[in-house]
C-alpha positions in Angstrom: 64.9 -9.5 119.0 67.6 -12.1 120.1 70.7 -10.9 117.8 70.1 -7.4 117.6 70.6 -7.0 122.0 73.9 -8.5 121.5 74.6 -6.0 118.8 77.3 -2.7 119.4 75.7 0.5 119.7 75.7 1.9 116.1 79.1 4.2 115.6 77.8 5.2 111.5 75.7 8.5 111.1 75.6 9.0 107.4 73.6 12.5 107.7 76.4 14.3 110.0 77.4 16.6 107.5 81.2 16.1 108.0 83.3 13.5 109.2 82.5 13.7 113.1 84.7 14.1 115.5 85.2 11.1 118.7 83.3 13.0 120.9 80.2 13.5 118.8 80.1 9.8 117.6 79.9 8.6 120.9 77.3 11.2 121.8 75.4 10.0 118.8 76.0 6.5 119.8 75.1 6.8 123.3 72.0 8.8 121.9 71.2 6.1 119.6 71.6 3.0 121.8 69.8 4.6 124.1 66.3 4.7 122.0 66.6 1.5 121.1 67.2 0.1 124.0 63.3 1.0 124.9 63.5 4.7 125.5 62.6 6.3 128.8 64.5 9.2 130.3 68.2 10.4 129.0 70.0 13.1 130.7 72.7 13.7 127.7 75.2 16.8 128.9 77.5 18.2 125.8 79.6 21.5 126.5 78.9 24.3 124.4 80.9 24.4 121.5 81.2 20.6 120.5 78.0 20.9 117.9 75.3 19.0 120.2 72.3 20.3 118.6 74.0 18.4 115.0 74.6 15.1 117.5 71.0 15.7 118.9 69.4 15.9 115.5 71.6 12.8 113.8 71.3 10.7 116.7 67.5 10.6 117.0 66.4 11.2 113.5 68.7 8.0 112.3 67.4 6.0 114.9 63.8 7.1 113.7 64.8 6.2 110.6 65.9 2.9 110.9 62.6 2.4 112.7 60.6 3.1 109.7 62.6 0.8 107.7 62.0 -1.9 109.8 58.5 -1.5 110.1 57.9 -0.9 107.0 55.5 -3.3 105.5 54.2 -4.2 101.9 51.1 -2.8 102.9 51.5 1.1 102.7 52.3 2.0 106.4 53.9 5.4 107.7 54.6 3.8 111.2 54.0 0.7 113.1 50.7 0.5 114.0 51.4 0.4 117.6 52.5 4.0 117.5 49.5 5.6 115.5 47.6 7.7 116.9 43.7 8.2 117.0 42.8 9.5 113.4 40.5 11.6 114.8 42.3 13.2 117.2 43.3 16.7 115.2 46.9 17.8 116.2 48.1 21.7 115.8 51.2 23.5 116.7 52.1 25.6 119.5 52.2 29.0 121.0 54.2 30.1 124.1 52.1 33.1 125.4 48.2 33.0 124.0 45.7 31.3 125.7 44.8 27.7 125.0 41.3 28.6 124.1 43.1 30.2 121.6 45.2 27.2 120.4 42.1 25.5 120.8 40.4 27.2 117.7 41.3 25.5 114.1 40.5 27.8 110.8 39.6 25.2 108.9 38.4 22.4 111.1 36.0 25.1 113.0 34.2 25.0 109.8 33.8 20.9 108.8 30.3 19.7 109.8 32.1 16.7 112.2 32.0 18.0 115.8 35.4 17.5 117.1 36.4 14.7 120.0 37.0 16.6 122.9 34.5 17.8 124.9 35.8 21.2 125.5 36.8 22.8 122.6 37.6 26.0 124.3 40.4 25.9 126.9 41.1 28.9 129.1 44.9 28.9 129.7 48.1 30.2 131.3 47.8 33.7 129.3 50.5 36.4 129.3 51.1 38.2 133.1 53.3 40.9 131.4 50.3 43.2 130.5 49.8 46.3 131.7 47.5 47.0 135.1 45.0 49.9 134.3 43.6 51.7 137.4 39.9 50.7 138.1 37.1 52.6 137.4 35.8 52.8 141.0 34.9 56.3 141.9 34.3 57.3 138.4 31.2 58.6 137.0 30.1 56.3 134.3 28.1 58.0 131.2 24.5 57.5 131.1 24.4 57.0 127.2 23.2 53.3 125.9 25.8 51.1 125.2 25.4 50.4 121.1 25.1 46.5 120.3 25.0 45.3 124.4 23.5 41.9 122.7 27.1 40.6 122.2 28.3 41.5 125.8 25.5 39.3 127.1 27.0 35.8 127.8 24.9 32.9 126.6 23.1 30.7 129.4 24.9 28.7 131.0 23.1 25.6 132.7 24.5 23.2 135.5 23.3 19.9 136.4 23.6 20.8 140.1 22.7 23.8 141.9 25.6 25.5 143.8 29.2 24.8 143.3 28.9 21.3 144.0 30.1 18.9 141.0 28.0 19.1 138.5 29.6 19.8 135.4 28.3 22.8 133.3 27.2 23.6 129.9 26.1 27.2 127.7 23.7 26.6 125.7 24.8 27.2 122.2 22.6 29.4 119.7 23.1 31.6 116.8 23.8 34.8 116.4 26.8 37.1 116.4 29.8 35.6 118.2 28.5 31.8 117.2 30.9 31.4 113.9 34.3 31.0 115.1 35.9 30.5 111.7 36.4 31.9 108.7 33.7 30.9 106.0 35.3 29.8 103.4 33.7 26.8 101.4 36.7 24.8 100.1 37.4 24.4 104.1 35.1 21.1 104.2 36.9 20.0 101.4 40.1 19.8 103.1 40.7 15.6 104.3 42.9 15.3 107.6 46.3 13.8 106.8 47.7 10.8 108.2 49.8 11.1 111.4 53.8 10.7 110.9 54.8 8.1 113.7 57.3 7.9 115.6 57.8 11.7 115.4 60.2 14.1 117.4 59.6 17.3 119.0 62.3 19.2 120.0 61.7 22.2 122.3 63.5 25.1 123.8 63.6 28.2 125.2 63.5 30.9 123.3 62.5 31.6 119.3 65.8 32.7 118.6 67.0 29.2 120.2 64.3 27.2 117.5 65.9 29.3 114.4 69.1 27.9 115.6 68.2 24.2 115.4 66.3 24.8 111.9 69.8 26.1 110.8 71.5 23.2 112.0 69.0 20.5 111.0 69.6 22.2 107.0 73.4 20.9 107.1 72.3 17.5 107.3 71.4 14.9 104.9 67.9 14.3 106.5 67.0 18.1 105.7 66.1 16.3 102.1 64.1 13.3 103.4 61.9 15.1 106.5 59.7 17.5 106.9 60.1 20.0 109.5 57.9 23.0 110.6 58.3 25.1 113.2 56.3 26.6 115.6 56.0 30.0 117.1 52.8 32.5 118.7 51.0 35.0 116.7 53.3 38.2 117.8 55.9 36.1 115.9 53.8 34.5 112.9 50.8 36.5 112.3 51.4 38.7 108.9 48.6 40.6 109.3 49.5 44.5 109.6 46.7 45.9 111.1 46.6 43.2 113.7 50.5 43.3 114.5 50.4 47.0 115.2 48.4 46.5 118.3 51.8 45.0 120.0 50.6 44.1 123.0 50.5 39.9 122.8 46.6 39.7 124.7 45.0 42.2 122.1 47.1 40.4 118.9 45.5 36.9 120.1 42.1 38.9 121.1 42.3 40.6 117.5 43.2 37.4 115.8 40.2 35.3 116.6 37.7 38.8 116.6 38.5 38.7 113.0 37.0 35.3 112.1 33.8 36.6 113.5 33.8 39.6 111.9 31.1 39.5 109.0 32.3 43.0 107.5 34.8 43.7 104.0 38.6 43.0 104.5 41.6 44.0 102.7 44.4 42.1 101.7 47.7 43.1 101.2 50.2 40.1 98.5 53.5 41.0 97.5 53.8 40.4 94.1 56.9 38.9 92.7 58.7 42.5 92.3 58.3 43.0 96.4 55.4 45.8 95.6 52.1 45.0 98.0 49.4 44.8 95.8 45.5 45.0 97.9 42.7 43.1 96.9 39.0 43.3 98.5 38.0 40.1 99.8 34.3 38.6 101.5 35.1 38.4 105.7 37.3 37.4 108.0 40.7 37.8 108.4 42.3 37.9 105.0 44.8 36.3 105.5 42.8 33.1 106.2 40.2 34.0 103.5 40.9 31.3 100.9 42.0 27.9 101.5 43.6 27.5 98.2 46.4 29.8 99.4 46.3 27.9 102.3 47.4 25.0 100.7 49.7 26.6 98.3 51.5 27.5 101.5 51.6 23.9 102.3 52.7 23.3 99.4 55.9 25.7 99.4 56.8 24.8 102.9 57.3 21.1 102.1 59.0 22.4 98.7 62.1 24.5 100.0 61.7 22.2 103.6 63.4 23.1 106.9 61.9 26.8 107.3 62.4 28.9 110.5 59.5 31.8 111.6 61.1 34.2 110.0 61.0 32.2 106.6 57.5 30.7 107.5 56.4 34.4 107.7 58.3 36.5 104.1 56.3 33.3 102.3 53.1 33.4 104.2 53.3 37.5 103.0 54.1 36.6 99.7 51.0 34.5 99.4 48.8 36.2 101.4 47.9 33.1 103.9 48.6 33.0 108.0 52.0 31.1 108.5 50.9 31.0 111.9 47.7 29.0 111.1 49.4 27.4 108.2 52.4 26.1 110.4 49.5 24.5 112.8 48.1 22.3 110.0 51.0 21.4 109.2 52.0 19.1 112.4 50.4 16.4 111.9 52.6 15.3 108.6 55.8 16.2 110.1 59.0 14.4 111.0 59.9 17.1 113.1 58.1 19.4 115.0 60.0 22.3 116.5 58.2 24.1 119.5 59.0 26.4 122.8 58.7 25.5 126.1 55.0 25.8 126.8 53.6 24.8 123.9 55.1 21.1 125.2 55.5 21.3 128.2 52.1 22.8 129.8 49.2 20.0 130.1 46.3 22.4 129.2 48.2 23.7 126.0 49.1 20.1 124.8 45.7 19.1 125.3 43.7 22.3 123.5 46.6 22.2 120.6 45.9 18.4 120.6 49.6 17.5 121.0 50.1 13.5 120.3 53.5 12.9 122.9 52.3 9.2 122.6 55.0 6.5 121.9 56.6 9.5 120.8 60.0 11.0 121.1 60.9 14.7 123.2 63.9 16.6 123.0 64.5 19.6 125.5 67.0 21.2 124.7 68.9 23.9 127.1 67.4 22.0 129.9 69.9 22.8 132.9 67.0 25.1 134.6 64.1 22.9 133.4 63.1 22.3 137.0 62.5 26.2 137.4 61.3 26.4 134.1 58.6 23.8 134.9 57.4 24.5 137.5 56.8 28.2 137.3 54.4 27.3 134.2 52.7 26.7 136.5 52.4 29.9 139.0 49.9 32.3 139.3 49.9 35.7 140.7 47.3 38.4 140.9 48.2 42.0 142.5 45.7 43.7 144.7 45.1 46.4 141.7 44.4 43.8 139.1 41.8 42.8 142.2 40.1 46.0 142.3 40.0 45.9 138.8 38.2 42.4 138.2 35.6 43.6 140.9 34.9 46.5 139.9 34.2 45.5 136.0 32.4 42.4 137.0 30.1 44.4 139.8 29.3 46.8 137.0 28.4 43.9 134.5 26.2 42.2 136.7 24.4 45.6 137.7 23.7 46.1 133.9 22.6 42.6 132.8 21.2 41.1 135.7 17.7 40.9 134.7 18.7 39.0 131.3 21.1 36.7 132.9 20.5 33.1 133.5 20.0 32.0 137.4 23.1 29.8 136.6 25.1 32.6 135.2 24.3 34.7 138.1 25.4 32.0 140.6 28.6 31.8 139.1 29.1 35.7 138.8 28.4 36.3 142.4 30.9 33.8 143.1 33.5 35.5 141.4 32.7 38.1 142.9 32.6 37.1 146.6 35.8 35.4 146.0 37.5 38.4 144.5 36.5 40.4 148.0 37.4 37.4 149.8 40.7 37.9 148.5 41.1 41.5 149.1 40.3 41.2 152.4 43.2 38.5 152.8 45.7 40.6 151.4 44.7 43.8 153.5 43.8 41.8 156.6 46.9 40.3 156.5 49.3 43.4 156.0 47.4 45.1 158.2 46.6 48.7 156.1 43.9 49.3 157.7 45.1 49.7 161.4 48.3 51.9 159.9 48.7 55.4 160.4 51.7 56.0 158.5 53.9 54.6 155.8 56.7 53.8 158.8 53.9 51.7 160.6 53.5 50.3 157.0 56.6 49.7 156.3 56.8 47.1 159.4 53.3 45.4 158.3 54.3 44.2 154.5 56.3 41.4 153.6 56.5 37.6 152.9 53.9 34.8 154.4 53.9 31.6 153.3 50.5 29.4 153.6 49.6 25.9 152.9 46.9 25.9 149.8 44.0 24.3 152.6 45.3 27.1 155.5 44.4 29.6 152.5 41.0 27.9 151.9 40.1 27.8 155.8 41.2 30.8 156.6 38.4 32.4 154.0 35.9 29.5 154.7 36.6 29.1 150.6 37.1 25.3 151.2 33.8 24.6 150.3 34.0 25.9 146.0 34.9 23.5 143.4 37.5 25.1 141.4 37.4 22.9 139.0 33.7 23.6 138.1 34.2 27.5 138.8 37.6 27.5 136.4 35.3 25.2 133.5 32.5 28.1 133.8 35.1 30.4 132.9 36.7 29.8 129.8 33.4 27.6 128.5 31.2 30.5 129.4 34.0 33.1 127.7 32.9 35.5 130.5 36.3 37.3 130.6 36.0 37.9 127.2 32.3 39.1 127.7 33.6 41.2 130.7 36.2 42.7 129.4 34.7 43.9 126.1 32.3 45.8 127.7 34.6 47.6 130.6 36.5 48.3 127.3 33.5 50.3 126.0 32.3 51.8 129.3 36.1 53.3 129.5 35.6 54.3 126.1 32.8 56.2 127.0 33.7 57.3 130.1 37.0 59.2 128.3 35.0 60.4 125.7 32.8 61.9 128.3 35.8 63.8 129.9 37.5 64.5 126.2 40.3 62.8 126.8 42.7 62.7 124.0 44.9 59.4 125.6 44.4 56.3 123.9 42.6 53.5 125.0 44.7 51.0 123.1 45.4 49.0 126.5 42.8 49.1 128.2 40.9 46.1 127.3 44.1 44.1 127.5 44.4 45.9 131.2 41.0 43.9 132.3 42.2 40.8 130.4 45.6 40.5 132.1 43.2 40.8 135.6 40.6 37.9 134.5 43.7 35.9 133.3 45.1 36.4 136.7 42.3 35.4 138.7 41.7 32.1 136.6 44.7 30.9 136.7 44.7 31.8 140.7 41.9 30.1 140.5 42.6 26.8 139.0 46.0 26.6 141.3 44.0 26.0 144.1 43.0 22.7 143.0 46.2 21.4 143.0 46.9 18.9 145.9 47.9 20.7 149.1 51.4 19.5 149.0 52.4 20.4 145.7 52.8 23.9 146.0 52.5 27.0 148.3 50.3 30.3 148.9 52.4 33.4 149.4 51.0 36.8 150.2 54.1 39.3 149.6 54.6 43.2 149.4 57.5 45.6 148.9 58.4 48.2 151.2 56.9 51.4 150.5 60.2 53.5 151.3 61.9 51.2 148.8 59.9 50.7 145.6 56.5 51.2 145.4 54.5 47.5 144.8 51.2 46.4 145.5 50.2 43.8 147.5 50.0 40.2 145.7 48.5 36.6 146.5 51.0 34.2 144.8 50.7 30.5 144.0 53.9 28.8 144.0 54.0 25.1 142.1 56.8 22.7 144.4 56.8 19.6 142.9 56.4 19.2 139.3 56.7 15.3 139.4 53.0 14.6 139.0 52.7 16.9 136.2 56.2 16.1 134.5 55.4 12.2 134.8 52.2 12.8 132.1 54.6 13.6 129.8 56.9 10.6 130.8 54.3 8.0 131.1 53.1 9.3 127.2 56.3 9.6 125.0 58.5 6.7 124.3 61.3 8.6 125.7 62.4 12.1 127.0 65.9 13.3 126.6 66.9 16.0 128.6 70.0 18.0 127.0 72.7 20.7 127.5 75.8 21.9 127.8 76.0 22.0 131.6 73.5 19.4 133.1 75.4 18.9 136.0 75.0 18.4 139.2 71.9 16.1 138.0 70.4 15.1 141.2 68.5 18.8 141.5 66.7 17.6 138.4 66.0 14.5 139.4 64.9 15.3 142.8 62.0 17.9 141.1 60.8 16.4 138.3 61.1 12.6 138.2 62.2 11.5 142.2 60.7 7.9 142.3 63.5 7.4 139.4 66.8 6.6 141.1 69.5 7.5 139.3 70.6 4.0 137.8 67.0 4.3 135.8 68.6 7.6 133.8 70.7 7.6 131.1 72.9 9.8 131.8 76.1 10.7 129.5 78.8 13.1 129.7 81.3 14.0 126.9 84.3 15.6 126.8 84.9 18.7 125.0 86.0 18.5 122.0 89.5 20.8 123.3 92.8 19.4 123.7 93.6 19.2 127.3 95.8 22.3 127.0 94.0 24.9 125.9 91.5 24.5 128.5 93.5 25.3 132.6 91.3 25.8 135.4 92.6 26.4 138.6 91.0 27.0 142.3 92.7 30.1 143.9 92.6 30.2 147.3 95.1 33.2 148.3 95.6 36.4 146.8 98.4 38.3 146.1 98.8 39.8 149.6 98.6 36.0 150.8 94.9 37.0 152.2 92.9 33.6 152.1 89.6 34.2 149.6 86.2 34.0 152.1 83.4 34.8 149.6 80.8 33.6 151.9 77.7 35.8 153.3 79.1 37.3 156.4 83.2 38.0 154.8 82.6 38.9 151.6 81.2 42.6 152.1 84.5 42.8 154.3 86.8 45.8 152.7 90.6 43.8 153.0 88.5 40.7 150.6 87.0 43.3 148.1 90.7 45.0 147.5 92.2 41.9 147.7 90.4 40.6 144.8 91.2 44.1 143.3 94.8 43.3 144.2 94.3 39.6 142.3 92.5 41.5 139.0 95.7 43.8 138.8 97.9 40.9 138.5 95.9 39.1 135.9 95.6 41.9 133.5 98.8 41.9 133.2 99.5 38.3 132.2 95.9 37.7 130.4 95.8 38.3 126.7 92.2 40.0 125.2 89.1 39.4 127.5 88.5 38.9 131.0 85.1 38.3 132.1 84.4 38.3 136.1 81.4 36.8 137.7 79.9 38.2 140.8 77.2 36.9 142.7 74.6 39.3 142.3 74.3 43.1 141.1 74.8 44.9 144.0 77.8 43.2 145.3 79.3 44.3 142.1 78.1 47.6 142.5 79.9 47.4 146.1 82.9 45.9 144.6 83.5 48.7 142.0 83.0 51.3 144.2 85.3 50.2 146.4 87.6 49.5 143.7 87.3 52.9 142.5 87.4 54.8 146.0 90.8 52.6 147.1 92.5 53.7 143.1 92.5 49.9 142.2 90.2 50.4 139.5 92.7 53.3 138.0 95.5 50.4 138.4 93.2 48.0 136.3 92.2 50.4 133.7 95.8 50.7 132.6 95.9 47.6 131.6 92.4 46.8 130.0 89.1 48.8 129.3 86.4 47.5 132.1 82.7 47.0 131.3 80.0 46.5 133.1 76.9 44.4 132.6 73.9 46.8 132.7 70.5 45.5 135.0 68.4 46.2 132.3 69.1 42.9 129.5 67.8 46.0 126.4 71.4 47.4 127.4 73.2 43.9 126.7 73.8 44.2 123.3 75.6 47.8 123.1 77.6 46.9 126.1 78.8 43.8 124.7 79.5 45.4 121.3 81.9 47.6 122.9 83.6 45.3 124.5 84.0 43.1 122.0 85.5 46.1 119.7 87.6 47.4 122.3 89.4 43.3 122.2 89.3 43.7 118.6 90.8 47.3 118.3 94.3 46.2 120.7 94.7 42.7 118.2 94.6 45.2 115.5 97.2 48.2 116.8 100.4 48.3 118.2 100.8 47.8 122.2 102.3 51.1 123.1 99.4 52.4 124.6 99.2 50.0 127.2 95.7 48.8 126.6 95.9 44.9 126.1 92.0 43.8 126.0 89.2 44.7 128.4 87.4 43.8 131.4 83.7 42.7 131.7 82.4 42.4 135.2 79.1 40.1 135.0 76.6 38.4 136.9 75.3 35.3 138.0 71.6 34.6 136.5 72.1 37.4 134.2 72.0 37.8 130.2 75.5 37.2 129.9 75.5 34.0 132.5 73.1 32.3 130.9 73.6 32.5 127.0 76.1 34.6 125.9 79.3 33.1 123.2 82.3 34.2 125.2 84.6 33.0 122.4 87.5 33.4 121.4 89.2 36.7 122.6 86.2 37.8 124.4 86.8 34.7 127.1 90.5 34.3 127.9 90.0 34.2 131.2 86.7 33.8 133.2 87.0 34.2 136.9 84.0 33.3 139.0 84.3 34.8 142.9 82.8 32.5 145.3 80.3 30.3 145.4 77.2 32.1 143.9 74.2 30.7 147.1 71.1 31.8 145.9 69.4 34.6 148.1 67.1 32.2 149.9 63.7 34.2 149.3 60.0 32.6 150.7 60.1 30.5 147.4 63.2 28.9 147.5 62.9 28.1 151.5 59.5 26.6 150.9 61.4 24.7 147.9 64.3 23.8 150.6 61.3 22.5 153.0 59.3 20.1 150.3 62.4 18.7 149.0 63.8 17.9 153.0 60.2 16.8 153.8 60.1 19.2 156.7 56.3 19.4 155.8 54.3 21.4 158.5 57.5 22.5 160.4 57.6 26.2 160.5 60.1 28.5 161.4 57.5 30.9 163.7 53.7 31.5 163.1 52.8 35.1 162.9 49.3 34.9 163.0 46.8 32.5 165.0 44.2 33.3 162.0 46.4 32.4 159.0 48.9 30.6 160.2 52.1 31.3 157.9 55.4 32.1 158.0 57.5 35.3 158.1 60.3 35.8 156.2 62.4 38.5 157.8 65.9 38.9 155.7 68.5 37.2 154.5 70.3 36.1 157.4 67.2 34.2 158.9 67.4 32.4 155.5 70.3 31.5 155.5 70.1 30.1 159.6 67.0 28.2 157.7 69.3 26.6 155.1 72.5 25.6 157.6 69.5 23.7 159.9 68.2 21.5 156.8 68.8 18.1 156.5 71.2 16.5 153.8 68.8 16.7 151.1 67.8 20.2 151.6 71.7 20.8 151.8 72.3 19.1 149.0 69.6 21.2 147.1 71.3 24.3 147.6 74.8 23.2 147.0 73.5 22.2 143.7 71.5 25.5 142.7 75.0 27.0 143.3 77.5 24.2 141.3 74.6 24.5 138.6 75.0 28.0 138.0 78.8 28.4 138.2 79.3 25.5 135.5 76.4 27.4 133.5 78.8 30.6 133.6 81.8 29.4 133.3 80.7 27.2 130.0 80.2 30.7 128.2 84.1 30.1 127.1 85.6 27.5 124.6 83.2 27.6 122.0 85.2 25.5 119.1 88.5 23.7 118.8 90.8 25.9 118.2 89.7 28.3 121.2 91.1 28.6 124.7 90.8 29.8 128.1 91.2 29.6 131.9 89.1 29.4 134.6 89.8 30.8 137.8 87.6 30.0 140.7 88.2 32.3 143.5 87.7 31.1 146.6 89.2 28.5 149.2 85.9 26.5 149.6 87.1 25.5 146.1 90.5 24.1 147.1 91.0 20.3 147.5 92.7 17.4 148.3 91.6 14.8 145.7 92.4 12.2 148.0 90.1 12.8 150.5 87.4 15.3 149.5 83.9 14.4 150.0 81.1 13.5 147.8 79.5 17.0 148.3 82.6 19.2 147.6 82.1 21.7 144.9 84.9 20.5 142.4 82.6 17.3 142.5 79.7 18.9 140.7 82.1 20.8 138.3 81.3 19.4 134.3 84.0 16.3 132.9 86.1 18.5 131.3 86.7 21.1 134.0 87.0 18.1 136.4 89.4 16.5 134.3 91.9 19.3 134.1 91.2 21.2 137.1 93.9 22.1 139.2 93.9 22.8 142.9 96.5 26.3 143.4 97.9 25.2 147.2 101.1 27.3 147.5 99.5 30.5 147.0 99.3 33.0 144.5 102.7 32.7 142.6 101.7 29.2 141.5 98.6 30.9 139.6 101.1 33.6 138.2 102.7 30.5 136.9 100.5 28.3 135.4 98.6 31.1 133.9 101.8 32.6 132.3 103.0 28.9 130.9 99.6 28.6 129.5 99.4 31.6 127.7 102.5 31.6 126.0 102.1 28.1 124.7 98.6 29.0 123.1 99.8 31.9 121.5 102.4 30.0 119.8 99.8 27.3 118.7 97.5 29.4 117.3 97.7 30.0 113.5 99.1 32.8 112.1 
């Protein structure tokens, strides 16, 4: 490039909807320069309220547009030849909560005569693990009446190149008949041509559908909205517009019914909205009514392109008006879109990308809200199966084998028998480990339950199942569709059982619960194919005296490096964006440890508000002079809790409007609240502000926040004669309020962080620390010679373990804590005219800037907090004076 290397970074971004602030220009310039210099991986931090989403869109898409202009040749070409993907590889959209084999199914492509290039056109995936669990049928008398249409439940003959469970690859023998046609029989499907793939594309991913909709809303504000195509992907549950399917409610049942409709050859009805919004019904030949007509699918696509960027709700409304499926309509537009907006799982799960045909090669990946990306990423590969699920799957498999043994081929019998043997081994391990067989009563049982960790190899050797090829077994489960055959037959038996006892209960959840058990088993099986060092097997169970939850086996993925490297290697650039990414070392160590910090493009911008609008203070002592220490051994002291109450009593007298107090856990918040109530401190606080508490249930959050906001607004409008000046909200680090609630203006005039909220060192965290530290096979204590597991008795032993860790383990644990602090205090200051104080209440936050160590908590704060940080060393009097001056100045500055 020569001359271009010496050019300064671009500073003009004409697509921005208004004159950008300097920090926004700096952010876009840094992003553009990163892409222009060859990409790689970048971490871009922009405080909430600074226009981060707009800056990401305008910075990245400006580079894409410029690249296309540079590479445009006289010969029509949508992009550089080196960026073009294989034109025969289909690209489909994503889905965050459905099996991959369902994602594989393309309604239009399935009718094409050409065989897809991917060898496995159906892939078993990582299913929704929240499905309800039904009781197994063991011990029930099964009706002897014949089951109608039993042929549909018979798994197709399955051939294997080798006997046993070796390395041979099996393949089902395809045959006609019911179930072999997985698509609608629209005669127009063959006429559709595969579209040219747009390159380079931008994949924008975030955690929730609301965040994806917010991205689409921001995109519409830019000049790119009239030039570039955007498609927003979501799950069937969010995009389906077939009311008969949606009323099932359960995600798994919606997914299953959707595909079942594609096989159904019976007549169906289609409801279409006319221009006046009234519904009309038309009778059609077969399949889902929303997919029957290719002309309507083409019309849907044309309308989306004409209307521009549409969010999930817009797509559903358009599909309902036309009478076409928005789920498949959106998926079929991925290839021709400039920007693909999709949930985390559709992008980050390798199996999802493969089954959807997403092409990351030389494209740009933007992952927003990336502050917890490492946890989100590795948790997608976790797997868990409960004791009840194991029993239920075993019961259904045994019934199925007994019924169809004479009609099953040798390959199918062998695989089903292997699954039965495997489940029995899992159950035997759970029962033996927890000592259920030898327990005489619940009190003795309480002492048997606990958490134990094993390596993958320890788990396999202890059960003598190390000779099984789990990849091959998992392939059989997905290709033979044994899961759905057995689940369907089990559902039929359950229905007959209900009829035989004249039960009035509905069986809608039966198939979903059976499926969820099989899906959990499939997840566990494929997890056992991981490298020994990449994860751990946990055996756990909650004590009956506290909470009745059965025992379970869980695989925990510890290392995301190998999996995340696949995304890095394929893509041109991966951009991790967020409001609070620091400290970044934790993300680097878990996802790309082979790269040094110097190899990661990191940019953090200041806040949009002026320095005088933010006042962060460390509070080391309370009004009585007691030194604040909320460490694990001191935080429960009554003196400490009451001193915190006296601090709040003083603060509510000088802080206007809303005060939010963050505690380390719900249990500690309850303990503090009860102590304040008993001592009379709560009544003193209530004289100045109404107190609200964050509920444990996320379903109740909105109501609490609504009351909190209304109280603050009411105090602003009414005379101060009542003495009430606002409200206090007691919240919890890691709860919904700390993770994504907007506490702008009066809702967050003062944010108080109580202590350093280190996460509770449970078995998963300790294993993760050990993995990062490299402690490997150095267990705390061997609890059983036969299983070689590691017991974890309580939080104290966990803290003792963490204190014994070396520097890397300690730093990781500290980083987890400070990321939670940064995420919580980042709820305040949402726009340029906002202002707020941030109080970090603990003597451990106090520092001398001249000699503080790199690991000091204040060095891990965001730039916009760190630059204005004040360490109050002269006691509470100094804090009171600074707050009084701060609020007095900003209230005068606010426009009337």
